[in-house]
C-alpha positions as CSV (number, residue, x, y, z in Angstrom):
1,M,141.8,72.7,91.4
2,I,138.7,73.0,93.6
3,M,135.5,72.5,91.7
4,D,132.4,74.6,92.4
5,K,129.9,73.1,94.7
6,A,127.4,70.9,92.9
7,K,123.7,71.4,93.7
8,V,122.1,68.4,95.3
9,Y,118.3,68.7,95.9
10,F,116.8,66.8,98.8
11,S,113.4,65.8,100.0
12,R,112.7,63.8,103.1
13,N,109.3,62.8,101.5
14,I,109.3,59.6,99.4
15,T,106.2,59.9,97.4
16,S,105.3,60.0,93.7
17,D,104.6,63.7,94.0
18,S,108.0,64.5,95.7
19,L,109.8,62.5,93.1
20,I,108.3,64.7,90.4
21,K,108.9,67.8,92.4
22,I,112.6,67.0,92.9
23,Y,113.1,66.3,89.2
24,K,111.5,69.7,88.4
25,A,113.9,71.4,90.9
26,L,116.7,70.3,88.6
27,G,115.5,72.8,86.0
28,V,116.2,70.5,83.1
29,E,113.7,69.7,80.3
30,L,114.6,66.3,78.9
31,K,114.3,66.2,75.2
32,G,113.5,63.5,72.7
33,K,113.2,59.9,73.6
34,V,113.6,59.5,77.4
35,G,115.0,56.3,79.0
36,V,114.8,55.8,82.8
37,K,117.5,53.4,84.0
38,V,116.3,51.5,87.1
39,S,117.1,48.1,88.6
40,T,114.1,45.8,88.0
41,G,115.3,43.7,91.0
42,E,116.1,40.0,91.0
43,A,113.2,37.6,91.4
44,G,112.7,37.3,95.2
45,S,114.2,40.7,96.1
46,K,112.1,43.3,97.9
47,G,113.7,46.7,97.8
48,Y,113.4,47.6,94.1
49,L,111.6,50.9,93.3
50,K,107.9,50.2,93.2
51,A,105.4,51.1,90.4
52,D,103.2,53.3,92.6
53,L,106.2,55.4,93.5
54,I,108.0,55.9,90.2
55,G,105.1,55.2,87.7
56,P,103.6,58.7,87.6
57,F,107.1,60.2,87.2
58,V,108.0,57.9,84.3
59,Q,104.7,58.4,82.6
60,M,105.1,62.2,82.9
61,L,108.3,61.9,80.9
62,N,106.7,59.4,78.5
63,G,109.8,57.4,79.5
64,T,110.9,53.8,78.8
65,I,112.3,51.7,81.5
66,L,115.9,50.7,80.7
67,E,117.8,47.6,81.9
68,C,120.4,45.1,80.9
69,N,120.8,41.4,81.6
70,T,122.8,40.2,84.6
71,A,126.2,38.4,84.4
72,Y,125.3,36.1,87.3
73,P,123.0,33.1,86.9
74,G,119.4,34.0,87.9
75,K,116.1,35.0,86.5
76,R,117.4,38.1,84.7
77,N,120.4,36.8,82.6
78,K,118.2,36.3,79.5
79,A,116.0,39.0,78.0
80,S,112.9,36.8,77.9
81,D,113.2,35.8,81.5
82,H,114.2,39.3,82.5
83,L,111.0,40.8,81.0
84,K,108.9,38.3,83.0
85,V,110.5,39.5,86.2
86,A,110.0,43.2,85.2
87,E,106.3,42.4,84.6
88,E,106.1,40.6,88.0
89,H,107.6,43.6,89.7
90,G,105.1,46.0,88.1
91,F,107.3,47.9,85.7
92,T,105.3,46.9,82.5
93,S,102.2,48.3,84.2
94,F,103.2,51.9,83.5
95,A,105.9,51.9,80.8
96,D,107.6,49.9,78.0
97,V,110.6,48.0,79.3
98,D,113.7,47.8,77.1
99,I,116.3,45.2,77.9
100,M,119.0,47.1,76.1
101,D,121.4,44.2,75.4
102,A,118.7,41.8,74.2
103,D,120.2,42.2,70.7
104,G,123.8,42.8,71.6
105,D,126.0,45.6,72.8
106,F,128.7,48.1,71.6
107,E,132.0,49.4,72.9
108,I,132.5,52.9,74.2
109,P,135.9,54.2,75.1
110,V,137.3,54.5,78.6
111,K,139.4,57.6,78.0
112,Q,141.4,57.3,81.2
113,G,141.8,54.7,83.9
114,K,143.9,51.9,85.2
115,H,141.8,48.8,84.6
116,L,139.3,49.0,81.7
117,K,140.3,49.6,78.1
118,Y,136.6,50.1,77.0
119,D,133.1,49.7,78.3
120,L,130.4,47.4,76.8
121,I,126.9,48.8,77.0
122,G,123.5,47.6,75.9
123,K,123.0,48.2,72.1
124,N,119.7,50.0,72.6
125,F,121.2,52.7,74.8
126,A,122.1,54.5,71.6
127,N,118.4,54.9,70.8
128,Y,117.7,57.4,73.7
129,D,118.2,61.1,73.6
130,S,117.8,61.7,77.4
131,I,118.5,59.5,80.4
132,V,117.2,59.5,84.0
133,N,119.6,57.6,86.2
134,L,117.0,56.6,88.8
135,A,118.8,54.6,91.4
136,H,117.8,52.9,94.6
137,G,120.3,53.7,97.4
138,K,121.2,50.5,99.4
139,G,124.0,48.3,100.3
140,H,125.7,45.8,97.9
141,A,127.6,42.6,98.5
142,M,130.4,43.4,96.1
143,G,130.4,47.2,95.7
144,G,129.5,48.1,99.3
145,F,126.7,50.3,98.2
146,G,124.7,51.0,95.1
147,A,123.4,54.3,93.9
148,N,123.9,56.4,90.8
149,L,127.5,55.4,90.0
150,K,126.7,51.7,90.2
151,N,123.5,52.2,88.2
152,Q,125.5,53.9,85.5
153,S,128.4,51.4,85.4
154,I,127.2,47.8,86.1
155,G,123.6,48.9,85.4
156,I,124.1,50.2,81.8
157,A,126.8,47.6,80.9
158,S,125.6,44.6,78.9
159,R,125.8,41.1,80.3
160,D,129.4,40.8,78.8
161,G,130.1,44.3,79.9
162,K,129.2,43.5,83.5
163,A,131.6,40.5,83.3
164,Y,134.3,42.8,82.0
165,I,133.8,45.3,84.9
166,H,133.5,42.6,87.6
167,S,136.8,41.0,86.4
168,C,138.5,44.4,86.3
169,G,139.1,44.2,82.6
170,K,140.3,40.6,82.5
171,T,137.4,38.9,80.7
172,K,134.0,39.6,79.2
173,N,132.9,36.0,79.5
174,P,130.2,35.9,82.2
175,A,131.0,32.2,82.9
176,L,134.7,33.1,83.7
177,C,134.5,36.5,85.4
178,W,133.6,35.0,88.8
179,T,136.8,33.0,88.8
180,V,139.1,36.0,88.2
181,K,141.2,37.0,91.2
182,F,141.4,40.8,91.8
183,E,141.9,43.3,94.5
184,Q,138.7,44.8,95.9
185,I,139.8,48.4,95.2
186,D,140.4,47.4,91.6
187,F,136.8,46.4,91.2
188,I,135.6,49.6,92.9
189,E,137.8,51.7,90.5
190,S,136.6,49.7,87.5
191,M,133.0,50.7,88.3
192,A,134.0,54.3,88.4
193,E,135.8,54.0,85.1
194,A,132.7,52.5,83.4
195,A,130.4,55.1,84.9
196,T,132.7,57.8,83.6
197,A,132.8,56.2,80.1
198,V,129.0,56.4,80.0
199,A,129.0,60.0,81.1
200,D,131.6,60.8,78.4
201,Y,129.6,59.0,75.7
202,I,126.4,61.0,76.7
203,K,128.3,64.3,76.5
204,D,130.1,63.4,73.2
205,Q,126.7,62.4,71.6
206,G,125.0,65.5,72.8
207,K,122.6,63.6,75.0
208,Q,121.2,64.6,78.4
209,I,121.3,62.9,81.8
210,V,120.0,63.6,85.3
211,Y,120.6,61.7,88.5
212,I,118.0,60.8,91.2
213,T,118.5,58.4,94.1
214,V,115.6,57.1,96.3
215,M,117.0,56.3,99.7
216,N,114.4,53.9,101.1
217,A,114.2,50.2,102.0
218,L,117.8,50.5,103.1
219,S,119.1,46.9,103.2
220,V,122.7,45.9,103.4
221,D,121.9,43.8,100.3
222,C,121.3,44.9,96.7
223,D,118.1,44.5,94.8
224,C,120.0,42.0,92.7
225,D,120.0,39.6,95.6
226,A,117.2,37.1,95.5
227,N,117.5,36.7,99.3
228,Q,117.7,40.4,100.0
229,G,117.6,41.2,103.7
230,D,115.1,43.5,105.4
231,P,115.9,47.2,105.8
232,V,118.4,48.0,108.6
233,M,117.5,51.6,109.1
234,A,114.8,54.2,108.5
235,D,114.2,55.8,105.1
236,L,116.3,58.9,104.3
237,G,114.5,60.6,101.4
238,I,115.3,61.4,97.8
239,V,118.4,63.3,96.4
240,A,118.7,64.6,92.9
241,S,121.5,66.3,91.0
242,L,123.2,66.9,87.6
243,N,126.4,65.6,89.3
244,P,126.5,61.8,90.0
245,V,129.5,62.0,92.4
246,A,127.9,64.7,94.5
247,N,124.6,62.8,94.5
248,D,126.3,59.5,95.7
249,Q,128.3,61.5,98.2
250,A,125.2,63.1,99.7
251,F,123.7,59.6,100.1
252,I,126.8,58.3,101.9
253,D,126.9,61.4,104.1
254,M,123.3,60.9,105.1
255,V,124.0,57.2,106.0
256,W,127.1,58.3,108.1
257,N,125.3,61.2,109.8
258,S,122.2,59.1,110.7
259,E,121.5,58.5,114.4
260,D,119.6,55.4,113.5
261,L,121.3,52.5,115.2
262,G,120.9,50.3,112.2
263,A,123.0,52.7,110.1
264,K,126.1,51.0,111.6
265,E,125.2,47.8,109.8
266,L,125.0,49.6,106.4
267,Q,128.2,51.5,107.2
268,A,130.0,48.3,108.0
269,R,128.9,46.6,104.8
270,I,130.0,49.6,102.7
271,D,133.5,49.9,104.3
272,R,134.1,46.2,104.3
273,Q,133.9,46.4,100.5
274,E,135.8,49.7,100.3
275,G,132.7,51.1,98.8
276,R,133.4,54.8,99.6
277,A,136.6,54.7,97.6
278,I,134.6,55.0,94.4
279,L,133.8,58.6,95.2
280,P,137.4,60.1,95.2
281,Y,138.4,58.0,92.3
282,A,135.4,59.0,90.2
283,E,136.2,62.6,91.1
284,S,139.8,62.1,90.0
285,L,138.5,60.9,86.6
286,G,136.5,64.1,86.2
287,L,133.1,62.5,86.6
288,G,132.0,65.0,89.2
289,T,132.8,66.6,92.5
290,R,132.2,65.4,96.1
291,N,131.8,69.1,97.1
292,Y,128.1,69.9,97.2
293,E,125.4,72.2,98.5
294,L,122.3,70.4,99.8
295,I,119.1,72.2,99.0
296,N,116.0,71.0,100.9
297,I,113.0,71.4,98.6
298,D,110.6,70.6,101.5
299,E,111.4,74.1,103.0
300,E,110.5,76.0,99.8
């Protein structure tokens, strides 16, 4: 069955105004308590989304910044330390920050998949009526790249949930998950299964979600890397959609279609980790479609 093309809105401009404009292009009025899921960035990282860019948008929504603790050792694996990093990176200057697994997590079902039996997400995620999945597009050491799908899987998973995804369903113990041997494709597919579980939960609970990816500071490393490298290519813009697979596909297509010489470095990182495989697998799970129509809002 061929799905209808998803609408993916695009702006080459990366400003606070264009971020608000592209959100409005989606035509969705988010209701109730709004959570904005971002990466607060590991202490020492450089590429996380900055306060002057996203602050006005989050304030317009009266939104709360959402995060969960990391499975790896660092400055964000405990809520108290994580909040300090969020403050240092400017997030508390424009919104409340909710470390959603500070007081635990809860299971949501993985309805179909080969690796995960369930997903563990931050307890406080249940408190929000509407979600903005606001991702920073960049590379990633394990996943190849990070955008909306990673932000919805690893990002919304609790510390134990992250361990469960990283170990492809073998353990939820953060101290043990890094010792588990797995095939790379299994990890990529586990992320897709977790992202789909979150989307199913949102739908089943009658909540709302929209997807936005800011494609700037394009390093081969993730914002979770304390030694994140410098950008390897020029900024691409912002994409937004109601379809996370289409939005990630648009990001990948722009990286592959770029004539920037540095794009080859990002492409190599993504393919070395089989990162693009998340897209057809997520599509097969019903999370979305890779078939999209790109709508340039700069031309309106």
